[in-house]
KEMIKE-664206 format. One line per field, with one value per residue: residue in three letters; residue number from 1; x, y, z of N, C-alpha, C, O in turn. Coordinates in nm, 2 decimals. Last residue first. Example, Ala and Ser with C-alpha at 12.3 -4.5 7.8 and 13.67 -1.06 7.14 Angstrom:
vokol	c(Ser, Ala)
lumza	c(2, 1)
n_east	c(1.28, 1.32)
n_north	c(-0.22, -0.57)
n_up	c(0.71, 0.78)
ca_east	c(1.37, 1.23)
ca_north	c(-0.11, -0.45)
ca_up	c(0.71, 0.78)
c_east	c(1.29, 1.32)
c_north	c(0.00, -0.33)
c_up	c(0.79, 0.78)
o_east	c(1.34, 1.42)
o_north	c(0.11, -0.33)
o_up	c(0.80, 0.85)
END
This chain:
vokol	c(Lys, Ala, Ile, Ala, Val, Leu, Gln, Tyr, Gly, Ala, Ala, Ala, Pro, Ala, Val, Val, Ser, Ile, Phe, Ile, Leu, Pro, Glu, Asp, Ser, Asn, Asn, Phe, Val, Gly, His, Val, Cys, Asn, Pro, Tyr, Ala, Val, Val, Val, Asp, Gly, Ala, Leu, Ile, Thr, Lys, Thr, Asn, Gly, Ser, Thr, Asp, Leu, Tyr, Tyr, Glu, Gly, Lys, Gly, Gln, Leu, Ile, Thr, Trp, Thr, Asp, Gln, Gly, Asn, Pro, His, Ile, His, Pro, Ser, Ile, Glu, Gln, Asn, Pro, Gln, Ile, Tyr, Trp, Ala, Val, Ile, Ala, Ala, Glu, Pro, Ser, Glu, Thr, Ile, Val, Ser, Arg, Ile, Pro, Glu, Arg, Asp, Thr, Pro, Gln, Phe, Phe, Glu, Ser, Ser, Gln, Phe, Ile, Arg, Gln, His, Ser, Met)
lumza	c(120, 119, 118, 117, 116, 115, 114, 113, 112, 111, 110, 109, 108, 107, 106, 105, 104, 103, 102, 101, 100, 99, 98, 97, 96, 95, 94, 93, 92, 91, 90, 89, 88, 87, 86, 85, 84, 83, 82, 81, 80, 79, 78, 77, 76, 75, 74, 73, 72, 71, 70, 69, 68, 67, 66, 65, 64, 63, 62, 61, 60, 59, 58, 57, 56, 55, 54, 53, 52, 51, 50, 49, 48, 47, 46, 45, 44, 43, 42, 41, 40, 39, 38, 37, 36, 35, 34, 33, 32, 31, 30, 29, 28, 27, 26, 25, 24, 23, 22, 21, 20, 19, 18, 17, 16, 15, 14, 13, 12, 11, 10, 9, 8, 7, 6, 5, 4, 3, 2, 1)
n_east	c(0.74, 0.90, 0.89, 1.10, 1.02, 1.06, 1.13, 1.15, 1.20, 1.13, 1.07, 0.89, 1.02, 0.71, 0.39, 0.09, -0.22, -0.54, -0.76, -0.97, -1.07, -1.40, -1.48, -1.41, -1.05, -0.78, -0.58, -0.25, 0.01, 0.32, 0.67, 0.97, 1.16, 1.32, 1.19, 0.87, 0.55, 0.27, -0.07, -0.35, -0.69, -0.94, -0.99, -0.70, -0.47, -0.31, 0.01, 0.25, 0.55, 0.73, 0.99, 1.02, 0.75, 0.48, 0.19, -0.14, -0.44, -0.72, -1.03, -1.24, -1.13, -0.91, -0.59, -0.32, 0.02, 0.34, 0.66, 0.98, 1.29, 1.46, 1.36, 1.07, 0.98, 0.71, 0.46, 0.19, -0.12, -0.38, -0.72, -0.93, -1.14, -0.95, -0.84, -0.76, -0.57, -0.41, -0.12, 0.11, 0.45, 0.66, 0.85, 0.82, 0.48, 0.16, -0.17, -0.29, -0.24, -0.34, -0.26, -0.49, -0.45, -0.50, -0.85, -1.08, -1.08, -1.16, -1.00, -1.02, -1.05, -1.27, -1.24, -1.09, -1.07, -0.84, -0.67, -0.48, -0.31, -0.10, 0.05, 0.30)
n_north	c(4.38, 4.45, 4.77, 5.00, 5.20, 5.50, 5.54, 5.71, 5.73, 5.73, 5.92, 5.80, 5.46, 5.37, 5.42, 5.27, 5.31, 5.19, 5.16, 5.05, 5.03, 5.03, 4.78, 4.61, 4.55, 4.61, 4.83, 4.76, 4.87, 4.81, 4.72, 4.57, 4.64, 4.82, 4.72, 4.53, 4.56, 4.38, 4.39, 4.25, 4.20, 4.31, 4.30, 4.16, 4.11, 3.88, 3.95, 3.94, 3.99, 4.15, 4.16, 4.31, 4.22, 4.24, 4.44, 4.32, 4.39, 4.41, 4.50, 4.63, 4.79, 4.79, 4.67, 4.82, 4.81, 4.94, 4.98, 5.07, 5.22, 5.31, 5.27, 5.17, 5.13, 5.07, 5.07, 5.31, 5.24, 5.29, 5.22, 5.04, 5.18, 5.40, 5.40, 5.58, 5.59, 5.77, 5.72, 5.82, 5.80, 5.79, 5.93, 6.20, 6.20, 6.27, 6.17, 6.14, 6.24, 6.09, 6.06, 5.98, 5.83, 6.03, 6.10, 6.08, 6.02, 6.02, 6.04, 6.00, 6.14, 6.07, 5.80, 5.79, 5.99, 5.95, 6.02, 6.19, 6.50, 6.59, 6.82, 6.84)
n_up	c(0.09, 0.39, 0.54, 0.71, 0.99, 1.18, 1.52, 1.82, 2.18, 2.44, 2.64, 2.81, 2.85, 2.73, 2.62, 2.59, 2.43, 2.38, 2.09, 1.84, 1.52, 1.38, 1.13, 0.93, 0.91, 0.90, 1.01, 1.08, 1.30, 1.46, 1.52, 1.59, 1.88, 2.02, 2.33, 2.28, 2.26, 2.35, 2.40, 2.52, 2.40, 2.40, 2.05, 1.88, 1.61, 1.40, 1.28, 1.01, 0.83, 0.70, 0.76, 0.99, 1.22, 1.29, 1.29, 1.32, 1.19, 1.42, 1.58, 1.85, 2.15, 2.31, 2.38, 2.49, 2.42, 2.49, 2.40, 2.54, 2.43, 2.24, 1.98, 1.87, 1.52, 1.28, 1.03, 1.07, 1.14, 0.90, 0.78, 0.72, 0.97, 1.20, 1.52, 1.77, 2.07, 2.33, 2.53, 2.76, 2.82, 3.12, 3.27, 3.23, 3.11, 2.99, 2.88, 2.62, 2.30, 2.02, 1.70, 1.45, 1.12, 0.83, 0.76, 0.89, 1.24, 1.59, 1.87, 2.21, 2.45, 2.60, 2.66, 2.89, 3.15, 3.42, 3.71, 3.81, 3.79, 4.06, 4.28, 4.52)
ca_east	c(0.60, 0.91, 0.84, 1.05, 1.09, 0.99, 1.19, 1.06, 1.24, 1.17, 1.17, 0.84, 1.00, 0.79, 0.53, 0.18, -0.07, -0.45, -0.67, -0.95, -0.97, -1.28, -1.51, -1.51, -1.18, -0.84, -0.71, -0.34, -0.11, 0.23, 0.52, 0.89, 1.07, 1.36, 1.28, 0.99, 0.67, 0.39, 0.03, -0.25, -0.54, -0.90, -1.03, -0.84, -0.49, -0.44, -0.07, 0.15, 0.47, 0.59, 0.95, 1.04, 0.89, 0.58, 0.32, -0.02, -0.32, -0.63, -0.92, -1.20, -1.24, -1.04, -0.69, -0.44, -0.11, 0.24, 0.52, 0.87, 1.18, 1.50, 1.49, 1.11, 1.04, 0.81, 0.56, 0.30, -0.01, -0.27, -0.61, -0.83, -1.11, -1.07, -0.80, -0.88, -0.57, -0.53, -0.18, -0.01, 0.35, 0.58, 0.84, 0.95, 0.58, 0.30, -0.08, -0.37, -0.17, -0.39, -0.20, -0.43, -0.49, -0.41, -0.71, -1.07, -1.06, -1.17, -1.03, -1.03, -0.93, -1.25, -1.33, -1.02, -1.18, -0.87, -0.78, -0.45, -0.43, -0.11, -0.07, 0.27)
ca_north	c(4.34, 4.38, 4.63, 4.95, 5.09, 5.42, 5.53, 5.66, 5.74, 5.60, 5.95, 5.89, 5.59, 5.39, 5.42, 5.33, 5.28, 5.28, 5.11, 5.15, 4.97, 5.10, 4.86, 4.71, 4.51, 4.54, 4.79, 4.79, 4.79, 4.90, 4.71, 4.63, 4.54, 4.78, 4.81, 4.56, 4.58, 4.45, 4.37, 4.34, 4.17, 4.23, 4.35, 4.17, 4.15, 3.95, 3.86, 4.00, 3.90, 4.17, 4.07, 4.38, 4.23, 4.17, 4.41, 4.38, 4.31, 4.46, 4.41, 4.61, 4.75, 4.81, 4.68, 4.75, 4.85, 4.84, 5.03, 4.97, 5.19, 5.32, 5.22, 5.26, 5.08, 5.15, 5.00, 5.26, 5.30, 5.22, 5.31, 5.07, 5.07, 5.37, 5.37, 5.54, 5.57, 5.71, 5.77, 5.74, 5.87, 5.73, 5.79, 6.14, 6.24, 6.24, 6.23, 6.15, 6.21, 6.18, 6.02, 6.09, 5.83, 5.95, 6.10, 6.01, 6.11, 5.96, 6.13, 5.93, 6.16, 6.21, 5.84, 5.77, 5.93, 6.01, 5.95, 6.05, 6.43, 6.54, 6.74, 6.85)
ca_up	c(0.04, 0.26, 0.54, 0.58, 0.93, 1.08, 1.38, 1.72, 2.04, 2.39, 2.54, 2.71, 2.89, 2.85, 2.57, 2.70, 2.42, 2.46, 2.20, 1.95, 1.62, 1.43, 1.24, 0.89, 0.95, 0.78, 1.04, 0.97, 1.28, 1.39, 1.55, 1.49, 1.81, 1.89, 2.26, 2.36, 2.17, 2.40, 2.30, 2.56, 2.39, 2.51, 2.18, 1.91, 1.75, 1.43, 1.37, 1.10, 0.91, 0.66, 0.66, 0.86, 1.17, 1.38, 1.23, 1.39, 1.16, 1.31, 1.55, 1.71, 2.06, 2.38, 2.27, 2.54, 2.37, 2.53, 2.37, 2.52, 2.52, 2.38, 2.01, 1.97, 1.64, 1.34, 1.11, 1.00, 1.20, 0.94, 0.82, 0.61, 0.87, 1.11, 1.38, 1.71, 1.93, 2.28, 2.41, 2.75, 2.75, 3.01, 3.28, 3.18, 3.21, 2.96, 2.98, 2.74, 2.43, 2.12, 1.83, 1.53, 1.26, 0.91, 0.72, 0.76, 1.13, 1.46, 1.76, 2.08, 2.38, 2.57, 2.55, 2.76, 3.08, 3.29, 3.65, 3.80, 3.76, 3.92, 4.25, 4.38)
c_east	c(0.61, 0.77, 0.85, 1.01, 1.02, 1.08, 1.10, 1.13, 1.14, 1.22, 1.22, 0.94, 0.94, 0.94, 0.61, 0.32, 0.00, -0.31, -0.59, -0.86, -0.94, -1.20, -1.38, -1.55, -1.28, -0.99, -0.78, -0.48, -0.19, 0.11, 0.45, 0.74, 0.98, 1.28, 1.32, 1.08, 0.78, 0.50, 0.16, -0.12, -0.46, -0.76, -1.00, -0.86, -0.64, -0.44, -0.20, 0.08, 0.38, 0.50, 0.81, 1.01, 0.90, 0.72, 0.42, 0.11, -0.20, -0.52, -0.84, -1.09, -1.18, -1.15, -0.83, -0.55, -0.21, 0.10, 0.43, 0.74, 1.08, 1.39, 1.52, 1.25, 1.05, 0.87, 0.67, 0.40, 0.11, -0.18, -0.50, -0.73, -1.02, -1.03, -0.92, -0.85, -0.71, -0.53, -0.31, -0.09, 0.23, 0.49, 0.76, 0.94, 0.71, 0.38, 0.06, -0.29, -0.27, -0.33, -0.25, -0.39, -0.42, -0.47, -0.62, -0.93, -1.05, -1.15, -1.04, -1.07, -0.93, -1.13, -1.32, -1.11, -1.13, -0.99, -0.83, -0.56, -0.40, -0.25, -0.08, 0.15)
c_north	c(4.25, 4.35, 4.57, 4.80, 5.04, 5.31, 5.44, 5.66, 5.68, 5.61, 5.82, 5.92, 5.68, 5.37, 5.46, 5.31, 5.35, 5.22, 5.22, 5.09, 5.07, 5.01, 4.93, 4.79, 4.62, 4.50, 4.74, 4.74, 4.85, 4.81, 4.82, 4.61, 4.62, 4.67, 4.74, 4.66, 4.62, 4.45, 4.45, 4.30, 4.28, 4.19, 4.26, 4.25, 4.19, 3.98, 3.94, 3.90, 3.98, 4.07, 4.08, 4.29, 4.30, 4.19, 4.35, 4.34, 4.38, 4.36, 4.47, 4.50, 4.73, 4.76, 4.68, 4.78, 4.76, 4.89, 4.92, 5.04, 5.09, 5.30, 5.22, 5.21, 5.20, 5.07, 5.08, 5.18, 5.24, 5.31, 5.22, 5.18, 5.12, 5.25, 5.32, 5.52, 5.52, 5.70, 5.70, 5.80, 5.77, 5.83, 5.72, 5.99, 6.18, 6.29, 6.19, 6.22, 6.24, 6.15, 6.13, 6.03, 5.93, 5.94, 6.00, 6.02, 6.02, 6.06, 6.06, 6.03, 6.09, 6.24, 5.99, 5.82, 5.91, 5.93, 6.02, 5.97, 6.28, 6.48, 6.71, 6.76)
c_up	c(-0.08, 0.21, 0.40, 0.60, 0.80, 1.03, 1.30, 1.58, 1.95, 2.24, 2.48, 2.60, 2.78, 2.82, 2.69, 2.65, 2.53, 2.45, 2.27, 2.06, 1.72, 1.52, 1.30, 1.01, 0.90, 0.81, 0.91, 1.01, 1.16, 1.36, 1.47, 1.53, 1.72, 1.82, 2.13, 2.27, 2.25, 2.28, 2.34, 2.48, 2.46, 2.52, 2.29, 2.04, 1.76, 1.58, 1.40, 1.18, 1.00, 0.74, 0.62, 0.74, 1.04, 1.34, 1.33, 1.33, 1.22, 1.30, 1.44, 1.70, 1.92, 2.28, 2.34, 2.45, 2.45, 2.49, 2.40, 2.49, 2.47, 2.47, 2.16, 2.02, 1.74, 1.46, 1.16, 1.09, 1.14, 1.03, 0.88, 0.65, 0.76, 1.03, 1.30, 1.56, 1.88, 2.13, 2.38, 2.64, 2.73, 2.94, 3.17, 3.18, 3.16, 3.08, 2.94, 2.85, 2.54, 2.26, 1.93, 1.66, 1.34, 1.05, 0.80, 0.70, 1.00, 1.35, 1.63, 1.98, 2.24, 2.47, 2.51, 2.65, 2.93, 3.22, 3.53, 3.74, 3.75, 3.91, 4.10, 4.34)
o_east	c(0.50, 0.69, 0.81, 1.08, 0.90, 1.20, 1.06, 1.19, 1.05, 1.29, 1.34, 0.90, 0.94, 0.97, 0.59, 0.37, -0.03, -0.28, -0.59, -0.89, -0.88, -1.25, -1.27, -1.66, -1.24, -1.04, -0.82, -0.50, -0.19, 0.11, 0.51, 0.70, 0.91, 1.31, 1.37, 1.06, 0.79, 0.53, 0.15, -0.08, -0.50, -0.70, -1.03, -0.78, -0.70, -0.41, -0.19, 0.09, 0.42, 0.38, 0.76, 1.01, 0.80, 0.81, 0.43, 0.13, -0.16, -0.50, -0.88, -1.06, -1.08, -1.25, -0.87, -0.60, -0.19, 0.06, 0.43, 0.71, 1.10, 1.39, 1.61, 1.25, 1.05, 0.83, 0.72, 0.42, 0.13, -0.17, -0.52, -0.65, -1.04, -0.92, -0.98, -0.83, -0.77, -0.49, -0.31, -0.13, 0.25, 0.46, 0.80, 1.01, 0.71, 0.36, 0.08, -0.34, -0.32, -0.36, -0.20, -0.46, -0.30, -0.52, -0.68, -0.90, -1.02, -1.19, -0.94, -1.17, -0.85, -1.12, -1.35, -1.06, -1.12, -0.99, -0.86, -0.53, -0.30, -0.29, -0.06, 0.15)
o_north	c(4.21, 4.30, 4.64, 4.72, 5.05, 5.33, 5.33, 5.76, 5.61, 5.52, 5.81, 5.94, 5.64, 5.26, 5.56, 5.19, 5.46, 5.10, 5.34, 4.98, 5.18, 4.92, 4.88, 4.85, 4.72, 4.42, 4.81, 4.62, 4.97, 4.70, 4.92, 4.50, 4.72, 4.62, 4.63, 4.68, 4.74, 4.34, 4.57, 4.19, 4.40, 4.15, 4.14, 4.26, 4.24, 3.89, 4.06, 3.78, 4.08, 4.07, 4.02, 4.33, 4.33, 4.18, 4.40, 4.22, 4.49, 4.27, 4.56, 4.43, 4.79, 4.71, 4.59, 4.89, 4.64, 5.00, 4.81, 5.15, 5.04, 5.34, 5.14, 5.11, 5.32, 4.97, 5.17, 5.21, 5.11, 5.43, 5.11, 5.22, 5.23, 5.21, 5.22, 5.62, 5.44, 5.80, 5.57, 5.92, 5.66, 5.94, 5.61, 5.92, 6.11, 6.39, 6.08, 6.31, 6.35, 6.05, 6.24, 5.96, 5.97, 6.04, 5.90, 5.95, 5.90, 6.18, 6.05, 6.10, 6.12, 6.35, 6.02, 5.86, 6.01, 5.81, 6.14, 5.85, 6.25, 6.40, 6.80, 6.64)
o_up	c(-0.13, 0.29, 0.30, 0.66, 0.79, 1.02, 1.33, 1.54, 1.99, 2.19, 2.46, 2.49, 2.66, 2.77, 2.75, 2.64, 2.57, 2.46, 2.22, 2.11, 1.68, 1.59, 1.26, 1.01, 0.84, 0.73, 0.83, 1.04, 1.13, 1.39, 1.43, 1.58, 1.75, 1.72, 2.13, 2.15, 2.30, 2.23, 2.36, 2.48, 2.45, 2.62, 2.28, 2.12, 1.67, 1.66, 1.43, 1.16, 1.06, 0.71, 0.52, 0.63, 0.98, 1.43, 1.44, 1.31, 1.17, 1.38, 1.37, 1.79, 1.89, 2.33, 2.41, 2.43, 2.46, 2.53, 2.33, 2.54, 2.36, 2.59, 2.21, 2.10, 1.70, 1.50, 1.08, 1.21, 1.15, 1.01, 0.92, 0.56, 0.71, 1.01, 1.33, 1.49, 1.95, 2.06, 2.39, 2.64, 2.68, 3.00, 3.13, 3.11, 3.06, 3.13, 2.88, 2.92, 2.55, 2.32, 1.93, 1.73, 1.32, 1.10, 0.84, 0.61, 1.01, 1.36, 1.56, 1.99, 2.15, 2.42, 2.40, 2.55, 2.86, 3.24, 3.53, 3.71, 3.68, 3.99, 4.01, 4.38)
END
């Protein structure tokens, strides 16, 4: 069985003026690999993956990464690798004036997805 193993991430980034687009690069039962392009003032809503981990490799830009339901955040920057273990709140708001671009690896692919409310 032959599977593609090398991908050009730039082919998957989809800038939009609406909500950010989740662009699946590849998916198997073991993991889903996703390209994200988050415009200034766009957000990936806070959420959890109850049955898996989401690891982000930040390629460009910066944003405020959600840490918990209390609304605490931490700035993430190009070069960071950010890990959300199972049931850890995460998401990001791009509060800068440049795009936030990163690759996400969700493992396993069936990690689940649940939005969470943040206290404001």
